[in-house]
mmJSON file of the N, C-alpha and C atoms, coordinates in Angstrom:
{"data_MODEL":{"atom_site":{
"group_PDB":["ATOM","ATOM","ATOM","ATOM","ATOM","ATOM","ATOM","ATOM","ATOM","ATOM","ATOM","ATOM","ATOM","ATOM","ATOM","ATOM","ATOM","ATOM","ATOM","ATOM","ATOM","ATOM","ATOM","ATOM","ATOM","ATOM","ATOM","ATOM","ATOM","ATOM","ATOM","ATOM","ATOM","ATOM","ATOM","ATOM","ATOM","ATOM","ATOM","ATOM","ATOM","ATOM","ATOM","ATOM","ATOM","ATOM","ATOM","ATOM","ATOM","ATOM","ATOM","ATOM","ATOM","ATOM","ATOM","ATOM","ATOM","ATOM","ATOM","ATOM","ATOM","ATOM","ATOM","ATOM","ATOM","ATOM","ATOM","ATOM","ATOM","ATOM","ATOM","ATOM","ATOM","ATOM","ATOM","ATOM","ATOM","ATOM","ATOM","ATOM","ATOM","ATOM","ATOM","ATOM","ATOM","ATOM","ATOM","ATOM","ATOM","ATOM","ATOM","ATOM","ATOM","ATOM","ATOM","ATOM","ATOM","ATOM","ATOM","ATOM","ATOM","ATOM","ATOM","ATOM","ATOM","ATOM","ATOM","ATOM","ATOM","ATOM","ATOM","ATOM","ATOM","ATOM","ATOM","ATOM","ATOM","ATOM","ATOM","ATOM","ATOM","ATOM","ATOM","ATOM","ATOM","ATOM","ATOM","ATOM","ATOM","ATOM","ATOM","ATOM","ATOM","ATOM","ATOM","ATOM","ATOM","ATOM","ATOM","ATOM","ATOM","ATOM","ATOM","ATOM","ATOM","ATOM","ATOM","ATOM","ATOM","ATOM","ATOM","ATOM","ATOM","ATOM","ATOM","ATOM","ATOM","ATOM","ATOM","ATOM","ATOM","ATOM","ATOM","ATOM","ATOM","ATOM","ATOM","ATOM","ATOM","ATOM","ATOM","ATOM","ATOM","ATOM","ATOM","ATOM","ATOM","ATOM","ATOM","ATOM","ATOM","ATOM","ATOM","ATOM","ATOM","ATOM","ATOM","ATOM","ATOM","ATOM","ATOM","ATOM","ATOM","ATOM","ATOM","ATOM","ATOM","ATOM","ATOM","ATOM","ATOM","ATOM","ATOM","ATOM","ATOM","ATOM","ATOM","ATOM","ATOM","ATOM","ATOM","ATOM","ATOM","ATOM","ATOM","ATOM","ATOM","ATOM","ATOM","ATOM","ATOM","ATOM","ATOM","ATOM","ATOM","ATOM","ATOM","ATOM","ATOM","ATOM","ATOM","ATOM","ATOM","ATOM","ATOM","ATOM","ATOM","ATOM","ATOM","ATOM"],
"id":[1,2,3,4,5,6,7,8,9,10,11,12,13,14,15,16,17,18,19,20,21,22,23,24,25,26,27,28,29,30,31,32,33,34,35,36,37,38,39,40,41,42,43,44,45,46,47,48,49,50,51,52,53,54,55,56,57,58,59,60,61,62,63,64,65,66,67,68,69,70,71,72,73,74,75,76,77,78,79,80,81,82,83,84,85,86,87,88,89,90,91,92,93,94,95,96,97,98,99,100,101,102,103,104,105,106,107,108,109,110,111,112,113,114,115,116,117,118,119,120,121,122,123,124,125,126,127,128,129,130,131,132,133,134,135,136,137,138,139,140,141,142,143,144,145,146,147,148,149,150,151,152,153,154,155,156,157,158,159,160,161,162,163,164,165,166,167,168,169,170,171,172,173,174,175,176,177,178,179,180,181,182,183,184,185,186,187,188,189,190,191,192,193,194,195,196,197,198,199,200,201,202,203,204,205,206,207,208,209,210,211,212,213,214,215,216,217,218,219,220,221,222,223,224,225,226,227,228,229,230,231,232,233,234,235,236,237,238,239,240],
"type_symbol":["N","C","C","N","C","C","N","C","C","N","C","C","N","C","C","N","C","C","N","C","C","N","C","C","N","C","C","N","C","C","N","C","C","N","C","C","N","C","C","N","C","C","N","C","C","N","C","C","N","C","C","N","C","C","N","C","C","N","C","C","N","C","C","N","C","C","N","C","C","N","C","C","N","C","C","N","C","C","N","C","C","N","C","C","N","C","C","N","C","C","N","C","C","N","C","C","N","C","C","N","C","C","N","C","C","N","C","C","N","C","C","N","C","C","N","C","C","N","C","C","N","C","C","N","C","C","N","C","C","N","C","C","N","C","C","N","C","C","N","C","C","N","C","C","N","C","C","N","C","C","N","C","C","N","C","C","N","C","C","N","C","C","N","C","C","N","C","C","N","C","C","N","C","C","N","C","C","N","C","C","N","C","C","N","C","C","N","C","C","N","C","C","N","C","C","N","C","C","N","C","C","N","C","C","N","C","C","N","C","C","N","C","C","N","C","C","N","C","C","N","C","C","N","C","C","N","C","C","N","C","C","N","C","C","N","C","C","N","C","C"],
"label_atom_id":["N","CA","C","N","CA","C","N","CA","C","N","CA","C","N","CA","C","N","CA","C","N","CA","C","N","CA","C","N","CA","C","N","CA","C","N","CA","C","N","CA","C","N","CA","C","N","CA","C","N","CA","C","N","CA","C","N","CA","C","N","CA","C","N","CA","C","N","CA","C","N","CA","C","N","CA","C","N","CA","C","N","CA","C","N","CA","C","N","CA","C","N","CA","C","N","CA","C","N","CA","C","N","CA","C","N","CA","C","N","CA","C","N","CA","C","N","CA","C","N","CA","C","N","CA","C","N","CA","C","N","CA","C","N","CA","C","N","CA","C","N","CA","C","N","CA","C","N","CA","C","N","CA","C","N","CA","C","N","CA","C","N","CA","C","N","CA","C","N","CA","C","N","CA","C","N","CA","C","N","CA","C","N","CA","C","N","CA","C","N","CA","C","N","CA","C","N","CA","C","N","CA","C","N","CA","C","N","CA","C","N","CA","C","N","CA","C","N","CA","C","N","CA","C","N","CA","C","N","CA","C","N","CA","C","N","CA","C","N","CA","C","N","CA","C","N","CA","C","N","CA","C","N","CA","C","N","CA","C","N","CA","C","N","CA","C","N","CA","C","N","CA","C","N","CA","C","N","CA","C"],
"label_alt_id":[null,null,null,null,null,null,null,null,null,null,null,null,null,null,null,null,null,null,null,null,null,null,null,null,null,null,null,null,null,null,null,null,null,null,null,null,null,null,null,null,null,null,null,null,null,null,null,null,null,null,null,null,null,null,null,null,null,null,null,null,null,null,null,null,null,null,null,null,null,null,null,null,null,null,null,null,null,null,null,null,null,null,null,null,null,null,null,null,null,null,null,null,null,null,null,null,null,null,null,null,null,null,null,null,null,null,null,null,null,null,null,null,null,null,null,null,null,null,null,null,null,null,null,null,null,null,null,null,null,null,null,null,null,null,null,null,null,null,null,null,null,null,null,null,null,null,null,null,null,null,null,null,null,null,null,null,null,null,null,null,null,null,null,null,null,null,null,null,null,null,null,null,null,null,null,null,null,null,null,null,null,null,null,null,null,null,null,null,null,null,null,null,null,null,null,null,null,null,null,null,null,null,null,null,null,null,null,null,null,null,null,null,null,null,null,null,null,null,null,null,null,null,null,null,null,null,null,null,null,null,null,null,null,null,null,null,null,null,null,null],
"label_comp_id":["UNK","UNK","UNK","UNK","UNK","UNK","UNK","UNK","UNK","UNK","UNK","UNK","UNK","UNK","UNK","UNK","UNK","UNK","UNK","UNK","UNK","UNK","UNK","UNK","UNK","UNK","UNK","UNK","UNK","UNK","UNK","UNK","UNK","UNK","UNK","UNK","UNK","UNK","UNK","UNK","UNK","UNK","UNK","UNK","UNK","UNK","UNK","UNK","UNK","UNK","UNK","UNK","UNK","UNK","UNK","UNK","UNK","UNK","UNK","UNK","UNK","UNK","UNK","UNK","UNK","UNK","UNK","UNK","UNK","UNK","UNK","UNK","UNK","UNK","UNK","UNK","UNK","UNK","UNK","UNK","UNK","UNK","UNK","UNK","UNK","UNK","UNK","UNK","UNK","UNK","UNK","UNK","UNK","UNK","UNK","UNK","UNK","UNK","UNK","UNK","UNK","UNK","UNK","UNK","UNK","UNK","UNK","UNK","UNK","UNK","UNK","UNK","UNK","UNK","UNK","UNK","UNK","UNK","UNK","UNK","UNK","UNK","UNK","UNK","UNK","UNK","UNK","UNK","UNK","UNK","UNK","UNK","UNK","UNK","UNK","UNK","UNK","UNK","UNK","UNK","UNK","UNK","UNK","UNK","UNK","UNK","UNK","UNK","UNK","UNK","UNK","UNK","UNK","UNK","UNK","UNK","UNK","UNK","UNK","UNK","UNK","UNK","UNK","UNK","UNK","UNK","UNK","UNK","UNK","UNK","UNK","UNK","UNK","UNK","UNK","UNK","UNK","UNK","UNK","UNK","UNK","UNK","UNK","UNK","UNK","UNK","UNK","UNK","UNK","UNK","UNK","UNK","UNK","UNK","UNK","UNK","UNK","UNK","UNK","UNK","UNK","UNK","UNK","UNK","UNK","UNK","UNK","UNK","UNK","UNK","UNK","UNK","UNK","UNK","UNK","UNK","UNK","UNK","UNK","UNK","UNK","UNK","UNK","UNK","UNK","UNK","UNK","UNK","UNK","UNK","UNK","UNK","UNK","UNK","UNK","UNK","UNK","UNK","UNK","UNK"],
"label_asym_id":["A","A","A","A","A","A","A","A","A","A","A","A","A","A","A","A","A","A","A","A","A","A","A","A","A","A","A","A","A","A","A","A","A","A","A","A","A","A","A","A","A","A","A","A","A","A","A","A","A","A","A","A","A","A","A","A","A","A","A","A","A","A","A","A","A","A","A","A","A","A","A","A","A","A","A","A","A","A","A","A","A","A","A","A","A","A","A","A","A","A","A","A","A","A","A","A","A","A","A","A","A","A","A","A","A","A","A","A","A","A","A","A","A","A","A","A","A","A","A","A","A","A","A","A","A","A","A","A","A","A","A","A","A","A","A","A","A","A","A","A","A","A","A","A","A","A","A","A","A","A","A","A","A","A","A","A","A","A","A","A","A","A","A","A","A","A","A","A","A","A","A","A","A","A","A","A","A","A","A","A","A","A","A","A","A","A","A","A","A","A","A","A","A","A","A","A","A","A","A","A","A","A","A","A","A","A","A","A","A","A","A","A","A","A","A","A","A","A","A","A","A","A","A","A","A","A","A","A","A","A","A","A","A","A","A","A","A","A","A","A"],
"label_entity_id":["1","1","1","1","1","1","1","1","1","1","1","1","1","1","1","1","1","1","1","1","1","1","1","1","1","1","1","1","1","1","1","1","1","1","1","1","1","1","1","1","1","1","1","1","1","1","1","1","1","1","1","1","1","1","1","1","1","1","1","1","1","1","1","1","1","1","1","1","1","1","1","1","1","1","1","1","1","1","1","1","1","1","1","1","1","1","1","1","1","1","1","1","1","1","1","1","1","1","1","1","1","1","1","1","1","1","1","1","1","1","1","1","1","1","1","1","1","1","1","1","1","1","1","1","1","1","1","1","1","1","1","1","1","1","1","1","1","1","1","1","1","1","1","1","1","1","1","1","1","1","1","1","1","1","1","1","1","1","1","1","1","1","1","1","1","1","1","1","1","1","1","1","1","1","1","1","1","1","1","1","1","1","1","1","1","1","1","1","1","1","1","1","1","1","1","1","1","1","1","1","1","1","1","1","1","1","1","1","1","1","1","1","1","1","1","1","1","1","1","1","1","1","1","1","1","1","1","1","1","1","1","1","1","1","1","1","1","1","1","1"],
"label_seq_id":[1,1,1,2,2,2,3,3,3,4,4,4,5,5,5,6,6,6,7,7,7,8,8,8,9,9,9,10,10,10,11,11,11,12,12,12,13,13,13,14,14,14,15,15,15,16,16,16,17,17,17,18,18,18,19,19,19,20,20,20,21,21,21,22,22,22,23,23,23,24,24,24,25,25,25,26,26,26,27,27,27,28,28,28,29,29,29,30,30,30,31,31,31,32,32,32,33,33,33,34,34,34,35,35,35,36,36,36,37,37,37,38,38,38,39,39,39,40,40,40,41,41,41,42,42,42,43,43,43,44,44,44,45,45,45,46,46,46,47,47,47,48,48,48,49,49,49,50,50,50,51,51,51,52,52,52,53,53,53,54,54,54,55,55,55,56,56,56,57,57,57,58,58,58,59,59,59,60,60,60,61,61,61,62,62,62,63,63,63,64,64,64,65,65,65,66,66,66,67,67,67,68,68,68,69,69,69,70,70,70,71,71,71,72,72,72,73,73,73,74,74,74,75,75,75,76,76,76,77,77,77,78,78,78,79,79,79,80,80,80],
"pdbx_PDB_ins_code":[null,null,null,null,null,null,null,null,null,null,null,null,null,null,null,null,null,null,null,null,null,null,null,null,null,null,null,null,null,null,null,null,null,null,null,null,null,null,null,null,null,null,null,null,null,null,null,null,null,null,null,null,null,null,null,null,null,null,null,null,null,null,null,null,null,null,null,null,null,null,null,null,null,null,null,null,null,null,null,null,null,null,null,null,null,null,null,null,null,null,null,null,null,null,null,null,null,null,null,null,null,null,null,null,null,null,null,null,null,null,null,null,null,null,null,null,null,null,null,null,null,null,null,null,null,null,null,null,null,null,null,null,null,null,null,null,null,null,null,null,null,null,null,null,null,null,null,null,null,null,null,null,null,null,null,null,null,null,null,null,null,null,null,null,null,null,null,null,null,null,null,null,null,null,null,null,null,null,null,null,null,null,null,null,null,null,null,null,null,null,null,null,null,null,null,null,null,null,null,null,null,null,null,null,null,null,null,null,null,null,null,null,null,null,null,null,null,null,null,null,null,null,null,null,null,null,null,null,null,null,null,null,null,null,null,null,null,null,null,null],
"Cartn_x":[53.106,53.305,53.185,52.362,52.207,52.721,53.245,53.673,52.565,52.605,51.611,51.793,50.682,50.808,51.58,52.396,53.178,52.835,53.355,53.121,54.362,54.97,56.2,55.934,54.659,54.261,54.753,54.83,55.199,56.683,57.505,58.953,59.564,60.276,60.991,62.345,62.88,64.152,64.173,64.873,65.054,66.548,67.065,68.493,68.655,69.751,70.042,71.358,71.315,72.514,73.018,74.258,74.812,75.709,75.789,76.571,75.992,76.838,76.331,75.506,75.717,74.984,73.725,73.801,72.658,72.014,72.256,71.784,70.26,69.829,68.4,67.994,66.751,66.159,65.781,65.988,65.63,64.758,63.56,62.634,62.805,63.002,63.21,62.075,61.418,60.323,60.667,60.561,60.855,59.569,59.404,58.224,58.655,58.054,58.286,57.007,57.071,55.906,56.342,55.429,55.717,55.43,54.429,54.008,54.602,54.103,54.599,54.234,54.996,54.73,53.512,52.462,51.273,51.562,50.884,51.035,50.714,49.755,49.362,50.531,51.392,52.566,53.513,53.741,54.617,53.979,52.685,51.962,51.996,51.851,51.899,53.273,54.328,55.679,55.864,55.36,55.455,54.747,53.624,52.912,53.708,54.385,55.218,56.395,56.995,58.116,57.664,56.506,55.989,55.634,54.97,54.546,55.739,56.798,57.979,58.964,58.604,59.464,60.861,60.888,62.153,62.685,63.984,64.614,64.269,64.09,63.755,63.236,62.68,62.203,62.745,63.034,63.55,62.654,62.178,61.367,62.216,62.424,63.19,62.196,62.268,61.286,61.896,61.282,61.677,60.952,60.031,59.231,59.716,59.154,59.432,58.373,58.726,57.764,56.849,55.602,54.663,55.048,54.662,55.01,54.591,53.446,52.989,53.869,54.513,55.359,56.779,57.177,58.543,59.064,58.194,58.639,58.906,58.451,58.637,59.798,60.984,62.178,62.646,62.777,63.221,62.02,61.692,60.54,61.007,60.688,61.036,59.765,59.579,58.374,58.181,56.973,56.653,57.134,57.819,58.344,57.84,56.95,56.438,55.354],
"Cartn_y":[-6.48,-7.119,-6.058,-6.298,-5.396,-6.056,-5.24,-5.762,-5.557,-6.3,-6.167,-4.836,-4.199,-2.96,-3.219,-2.264,-2.408,-1.295,-1.372,-0.352,0.509,0.884,1.676,3.171,3.558,4.966,5.727,5.068,5.732,5.875,5.277,5.393,4.006,3.744,2.482,2.557,3.76,3.98,5.404,5.583,6.903,7.094,8.192,8.488,9.822,9.95,11.208,11.744,12.959,13.631,14.512,14.323,15.087,16.231,16.453,17.578,18.878,19.785,21.0,21.902,21.83,22.698,22.029,20.772,20.083,19.071,19.201,18.195,18.082,16.932,16.702,15.298,15.004,13.709,13.605,12.446,12.191,10.942,11.089,9.966,9.399,8.089,7.443,6.449,6.581,5.693,5.036,3.718,2.975,2.379,2.509,1.967,1.225,0.061,-0.685,-0.623,0.06,0.183,0.082,-0.37,-0.459,0.865,1.572,2.815,4.006,5.172,6.376,6.356,7.071,7.19,8.087,7.604,8.436,9.654,10.752,11.962,11.682,10.811,10.491,9.915,9.168,8.601,9.705,10.669,11.796,12.645,12.873,13.666,12.996,11.68,10.946,11.066,10.985,11.141,12.55,13.545,14.922,15.06,14.366,14.388,13.753,12.654,11.987,12.876,13.527,14.435,15.546,16.106,17.183,16.668,15.523,14.943,14.653,14.125,13.764,14.929,16.079,17.264,16.964,16.185,15.809,16.946,16.932,17.943,17.712,16.427,16.125,14.705,14.418,13.088,12.671,11.396,10.862,9.707,9.771,8.697,7.96,6.673,5.821,4.909,4.861,4.077,3.464,2.38,1.755,2.406,3.317,3.971,5.385,5.974,7.367,8.233,9.46,10.384,10.951,11.171,11.817,13.281,13.943,15.353,16.22,15.953,16.745,16.523,15.378,15.052,15.558,15.715,16.082,17.315,18.257,19.465,19.282,18.2,17.969,17.007,17.528,16.693,16.582,17.69,17.691,18.012,17.095,17.294,17.906,19.146,19.841,20.454,20.415,20.994,22.437,22.716,24.048,24.377,23.428,23.681,22.698,21.782,20.804,21.446],
"Cartn_z":[-19.021,-17.73,-16.641,-15.685,-14.557,-13.295,-12.409,-11.114,-10.11,-9.046,-7.997,-7.28,-6.902,-6.127,-4.841,-4.476,-3.254,-2.293,-1.116,-0.097,0.068,-1.082,-1.039,-1.008,-0.913,-0.865,-2.086,-3.243,-4.481,-4.729,-3.899,-4.074,-4.172,-5.268,-5.394,-4.71,-4.645,-3.952,-3.418,-2.33,-1.747,-1.533,-2.07,-1.945,-1.222,-0.503,0.188,-0.354,-0.872,-1.348,-0.221,0.188,1.309,0.856,-0.456,-0.964,-0.393,0.095,0.731,-0.191,-1.49,-2.412,-2.939,-3.311,-3.914,-2.971,-1.685,-0.731,-0.709,-0.248,-0.088,-0.46,-0.153,-0.414,-1.886,-2.483,-3.876,-3.928,-4.475,-4.622,-6.026,-6.119,-7.415,-7.645,-8.798,-9.173,-10.496,-10.581,-11.81,-12.368,-13.683,-14.359,-15.614,-15.831,-17.061,-17.881,-19.012,-19.876,-21.329,-22.185,-23.615,-24.305,-23.839,-24.471,-23.734,-24.035,-23.373,-21.889,-21.11,-19.678,-19.509,-18.848,-18.667,-17.791,-18.091,-17.298,-15.836,-15.572,-14.194,-13.398,-14.06,-13.388,-12.944,-13.816,-13.481,-12.395,-12.516,-11.519,-10.15,-10.118,-8.851,-8.211,-9.022,-8.482,-7.923,-8.623,-8.137,-6.783,-6.625,-5.349,-4.231,-4.525,-3.518,-3.141,-4.137,-3.872,-2.935,-3.225,-2.375,-0.978,-0.917,0.37,1.273,0.69,1.475,1.616,1.02,1.047,0.513,-0.565,-1.185,-2.042,-2.281,-3.132,-4.597,-4.983,-6.367,-6.499,-7.667,-7.992,-9.34,-9.474,-10.738,-11.161,-12.402,-12.958,-13.984,-13.752,-14.655,-15.349,-16.681,-17.421,-18.665,-19.122,-20.371,-21.544,-21.264,-22.302,-22.56,-23.599,-23.903,-23.242,-22.925,-22.341,-23.413,-23.07,-23.984,-24.106,-25.192,-25.352,-24.165,-23.568,-22.42,-21.198,-21.123,-19.984,-20.2,-21.438,-21.776,-21.062,-20.746,-20.073,-18.6,-18.034,-16.602,-16.438,-16.46,-16.357,-14.917,-14.234,-12.842,-11.985,-11.093,-10.213,-8.903,-8.714,-7.483,-6.92,-5.615,-5.034,-5.5,-5.986,-6.44,-7.831,-8.504,-9.835,-10.878,-10.507,-11.472,-12.244],
"occupancy":[1.0,1.0,1.0,1.0,1.0,1.0,1.0,1.0,1.0,1.0,1.0,1.0,1.0,1.0,1.0,1.0,1.0,1.0,1.0,1.0,1.0,1.0,1.0,1.0,1.0,1.0,1.0,1.0,1.0,1.0,1.0,1.0,1.0,1.0,1.0,1.0,1.0,1.0,1.0,1.0,1.0,1.0,1.0,1.0,1.0,1.0,1.0,1.0,1.0,1.0,1.0,1.0,1.0,1.0,1.0,1.0,1.0,1.0,1.0,1.0,1.0,1.0,1.0,1.0,1.0,1.0,1.0,1.0,1.0,1.0,1.0,1.0,1.0,1.0,1.0,1.0,1.0,1.0,1.0,1.0,1.0,1.0,1.0,1.0,1.0,1.0,1.0,1.0,1.0,1.0,1.0,1.0,1.0,1.0,1.0,1.0,1.0,1.0,1.0,1.0,1.0,1.0,1.0,1.0,1.0,1.0,1.0,1.0,1.0,1.0,1.0,1.0,1.0,1.0,1.0,1.0,1.0,1.0,1.0,1.0,1.0,1.0,1.0,1.0,1.0,1.0,1.0,1.0,1.0,1.0,1.0,1.0,1.0,1.0,1.0,1.0,1.0,1.0,1.0,1.0,1.0,1.0,1.0,1.0,1.0,1.0,1.0,1.0,1.0,1.0,1.0,1.0,1.0,1.0,1.0,1.0,1.0,1.0,1.0,1.0,1.0,1.0,1.0,1.0,1.0,1.0,1.0,1.0,1.0,1.0,1.0,1.0,1.0,1.0,1.0,1.0,1.0,1.0,1.0,1.0,1.0,1.0,1.0,1.0,1.0,1.0,1.0,1.0,1.0,1.0,1.0,1.0,1.0,1.0,1.0,1.0,1.0,1.0,1.0,1.0,1.0,1.0,1.0,1.0,1.0,1.0,1.0,1.0,1.0,1.0,1.0,1.0,1.0,1.0,1.0,1.0,1.0,1.0,1.0,1.0,1.0,1.0,1.0,1.0,1.0,1.0,1.0,1.0,1.0,1.0,1.0,1.0,1.0,1.0,1.0,1.0,1.0,1.0,1.0,1.0],
"B_iso_or_equiv":[0.0,0.0,0.0,0.0,0.0,0.0,0.0,0.0,0.0,0.0,0.0,0.0,0.0,0.0,0.0,0.0,0.0,0.0,0.0,0.0,0.0,0.0,0.0,0.0,0.0,0.0,0.0,0.0,0.0,0.0,0.0,0.0,0.0,0.0,0.0,0.0,0.0,0.0,0.0,0.0,0.0,0.0,0.0,0.0,0.0,0.0,0.0,0.0,0.0,0.0,0.0,0.0,0.0,0.0,0.0,0.0,0.0,0.0,0.0,0.0,0.0,0.0,0.0,0.0,0.0,0.0,0.0,0.0,0.0,0.0,0.0,0.0,0.0,0.0,0.0,0.0,0.0,0.0,0.0,0.0,0.0,0.0,0.0,0.0,0.0,0.0,0.0,0.0,0.0,0.0,0.0,0.0,0.0,0.0,0.0,0.0,0.0,0.0,0.0,0.0,0.0,0.0,0.0,0.0,0.0,0.0,0.0,0.0,0.0,0.0,0.0,0.0,0.0,0.0,0.0,0.0,0.0,0.0,0.0,0.0,0.0,0.0,0.0,0.0,0.0,0.0,0.0,0.0,0.0,0.0,0.0,0.0,0.0,0.0,0.0,0.0,0.0,0.0,0.0,0.0,0.0,0.0,0.0,0.0,0.0,0.0,0.0,0.0,0.0,0.0,0.0,0.0,0.0,0.0,0.0,0.0,0.0,0.0,0.0,0.0,0.0,0.0,0.0,0.0,0.0,0.0,0.0,0.0,0.0,0.0,0.0,0.0,0.0,0.0,0.0,0.0,0.0,0.0,0.0,0.0,0.0,0.0,0.0,0.0,0.0,0.0,0.0,0.0,0.0,0.0,0.0,0.0,0.0,0.0,0.0,0.0,0.0,0.0,0.0,0.0,0.0,0.0,0.0,0.0,0.0,0.0,0.0,0.0,0.0,0.0,0.0,0.0,0.0,0.0,0.0,0.0,0.0,0.0,0.0,0.0,0.0,0.0,0.0,0.0,0.0,0.0,0.0,0.0,0.0,0.0,0.0,0.0,0.0,0.0,0.0,0.0,0.0,0.0,0.0,0.0],
"pdbx_formal_charge":[null,null,null,null,null,null,null,null,null,null,null,null,null,null,null,null,null,null,null,null,null,null,null,null,null,null,null,null,null,null,null,null,null,null,null,null,null,null,null,null,null,null,null,null,null,null,null,null,null,null,null,null,null,null,null,null,null,null,null,null,null,null,null,null,null,null,null,null,null,null,null,null,null,null,null,null,null,null,null,null,null,null,null,null,null,null,null,null,null,null,null,null,null,null,null,null,null,null,null,null,null,null,null,null,null,null,null,null,null,null,null,null,null,null,null,null,null,null,null,null,null,null,null,null,null,null,null,null,null,null,null,null,null,null,null,null,null,null,null,null,null,null,null,null,null,null,null,null,null,null,null,null,null,null,null,null,null,null,null,null,null,null,null,null,null,null,null,null,null,null,null,null,null,null,null,null,null,null,null,null,null,null,null,null,null,null,null,null,null,null,null,null,null,null,null,null,null,null,null,null,null,null,null,null,null,null,null,null,null,null,null,null,null,null,null,null,null,null,null,null,null,null,null,null,null,null,null,null,null,null,null,null,null,null,null,null,null,null,null,null],
"auth_seq_id":[1,1,1,2,2,2,3,3,3,4,4,4,5,5,5,6,6,6,7,7,7,8,8,8,9,9,9,10,10,10,11,11,11,12,12,12,13,13,13,14,14,14,15,15,15,16,16,16,17,17,17,18,18,18,19,19,19,20,20,20,21,21,21,22,22,22,23,23,23,24,24,24,25,25,25,26,26,26,27,27,27,28,28,28,29,29,29,30,30,30,31,31,31,32,32,32,33,33,33,34,34,34,35,35,35,36,36,36,37,37,37,38,38,38,39,39,39,40,40,40,41,41,41,42,42,42,43,43,43,44,44,44,45,45,45,46,46,46,47,47,47,48,48,48,49,49,49,50,50,50,51,51,51,52,52,52,53,53,53,54,54,54,55,55,55,56,56,56,57,57,57,58,58,58,59,59,59,60,60,60,61,61,61,62,62,62,63,63,63,64,64,64,65,65,65,66,66,66,67,67,67,68,68,68,69,69,69,70,70,70,71,71,71,72,72,72,73,73,73,74,74,74,75,75,75,76,76,76,77,77,77,78,78,78,79,79,79,80,80,80],
"auth_comp_id":["UNK","UNK","UNK","UNK","UNK","UNK","UNK","UNK","UNK","UNK","UNK","UNK","UNK","UNK","UNK","UNK","UNK","UNK","UNK","UNK","UNK","UNK","UNK","UNK","UNK","UNK","UNK","UNK","UNK","UNK","UNK","UNK","UNK","UNK","UNK","UNK","UNK","UNK","UNK","UNK","UNK","UNK","UNK","UNK","UNK","UNK","UNK","UNK","UNK","UNK","UNK","UNK","UNK","UNK","UNK","UNK","UNK","UNK","UNK","UNK","UNK","UNK","UNK","UNK","UNK","UNK","UNK","UNK","UNK","UNK","UNK","UNK","UNK","UNK","UNK","UNK","UNK","UNK","UNK","UNK","UNK","UNK","UNK","UNK","UNK","UNK","UNK","UNK","UNK","UNK","UNK","UNK","UNK","UNK","UNK","UNK","UNK","UNK","UNK","UNK","UNK","UNK","UNK","UNK","UNK","UNK","UNK","UNK","UNK","UNK","UNK","UNK","UNK","UNK","UNK","UNK","UNK","UNK","UNK","UNK","UNK","UNK","UNK","UNK","UNK","UNK","UNK","UNK","UNK","UNK","UNK","UNK","UNK","UNK","UNK","UNK","UNK","UNK","UNK","UNK","UNK","UNK","UNK","UNK","UNK","UNK","UNK","UNK","UNK","UNK","UNK","UNK","UNK","UNK","UNK","UNK","UNK","UNK","UNK","UNK","UNK","UNK","UNK","UNK","UNK","UNK","UNK","UNK","UNK","UNK","UNK","UNK","UNK","UNK","UNK","UNK","UNK","UNK","UNK","UNK","UNK","UNK","UNK","UNK","UNK","UNK","UNK","UNK","UNK","UNK","UNK","UNK","UNK","UNK","UNK","UNK","UNK","UNK","UNK","UNK","UNK","UNK","UNK","UNK","UNK","UNK","UNK","UNK","UNK","UNK","UNK","UNK","UNK","UNK","UNK","UNK","UNK","UNK","UNK","UNK","UNK","UNK","UNK","UNK","UNK","UNK","UNK","UNK","UNK","UNK","UNK","UNK","UNK","UNK","UNK","UNK","UNK","UNK","UNK","UNK"],
"auth_asym_id":["A","A","A","A","A","A","A","A","A","A","A","A","A","A","A","A","A","A","A","A","A","A","A","A","A","A","A","A","A","A","A","A","A","A","A","A","A","A","A","A","A","A","A","A","A","A","A","A","A","A","A","A","A","A","A","A","A","A","A","A","A","A","A","A","A","A","A","A","A","A","A","A","A","A","A","A","A","A","A","A","A","A","A","A","A","A","A","A","A","A","A","A","A","A","A","A","A","A","A","A","A","A","A","A","A","A","A","A","A","A","A","A","A","A","A","A","A","A","A","A","A","A","A","A","A","A","A","A","A","A","A","A","A","A","A","A","A","A","A","A","A","A","A","A","A","A","A","A","A","A","A","A","A","A","A","A","A","A","A","A","A","A","A","A","A","A","A","A","A","A","A","A","A","A","A","A","A","A","A","A","A","A","A","A","A","A","A","A","A","A","A","A","A","A","A","A","A","A","A","A","A","A","A","A","A","A","A","A","A","A","A","A","A","A","A","A","A","A","A","A","A","A","A","A","A","A","A","A","A","A","A","A","A","A","A","A","A","A","A","A"],
"auth_atom_id":["N","CA","C","N","CA","C","N","CA","C","N","CA","C","N","CA","C","N","CA","C","N","CA","C","N","CA","C","N","CA","C","N","CA","C","N","CA","C","N","CA","C","N","CA","C","N","CA","C","N","CA","C","N","CA","C","N","CA","C","N","CA","C","N","CA","C","N","CA","C","N","CA","C","N","CA","C","N","CA","C","N","CA","C","N","CA","C","N","CA","C","N","CA","C","N","CA","C","N","CA","C","N","CA","C","N","CA","C","N","CA","C","N","CA","C","N","CA","C","N","CA","C","N","CA","C","N","CA","C","N","CA","C","N","CA","C","N","CA","C","N","CA","C","N","CA","C","N","CA","C","N","CA","C","N","CA","C","N","CA","C","N","CA","C","N","CA","C","N","CA","C","N","CA","C","N","CA","C","N","CA","C","N","CA","C","N","CA","C","N","CA","C","N","CA","C","N","CA","C","N","CA","C","N","CA","C","N","CA","C","N","CA","C","N","CA","C","N","CA","C","N","CA","C","N","CA","C","N","CA","C","N","CA","C","N","CA","C","N","CA","C","N","CA","C","N","CA","C","N","CA","C","N","CA","C","N","CA","C","N","CA","C","N","CA","C","N","CA","C","N","CA","C","N","CA","C","N","CA","C"],
"pdbx_PDB_model_num":[1,1,1,1,1,1,1,1,1,1,1,1,1,1,1,1,1,1,1,1,1,1,1,1,1,1,1,1,1,1,1,1,1,1,1,1,1,1,1,1,1,1,1,1,1,1,1,1,1,1,1,1,1,1,1,1,1,1,1,1,1,1,1,1,1,1,1,1,1,1,1,1,1,1,1,1,1,1,1,1,1,1,1,1,1,1,1,1,1,1,1,1,1,1,1,1,1,1,1,1,1,1,1,1,1,1,1,1,1,1,1,1,1,1,1,1,1,1,1,1,1,1,1,1,1,1,1,1,1,1,1,1,1,1,1,1,1,1,1,1,1,1,1,1,1,1,1,1,1,1,1,1,1,1,1,1,1,1,1,1,1,1,1,1,1,1,1,1,1,1,1,1,1,1,1,1,1,1,1,1,1,1,1,1,1,1,1,1,1,1,1,1,1,1,1,1,1,1,1,1,1,1,1,1,1,1,1,1,1,1,1,1,1,1,1,1,1,1,1,1,1,1,1,1,1,1,1,1,1,1,1,1,1,1,1,1,1,1,1,1]
}}}
């Protein structure tokens, strides 16, 4: 089952952490898939994180990550 494309600019939710140490914008993307999460999905989220200058990105999925994706757990600009 696929959802219709939206104009959310790659973010299903945006959260702001106001903690003085870990503060910053957090981009959250949710995907429903039966198979592994494609690398392109993770790469696209990393691009949105960088574009919006967010502190991090979180990908929530019903699928398992592929081995190539497994190393990219925390998406931070310049660290993906």
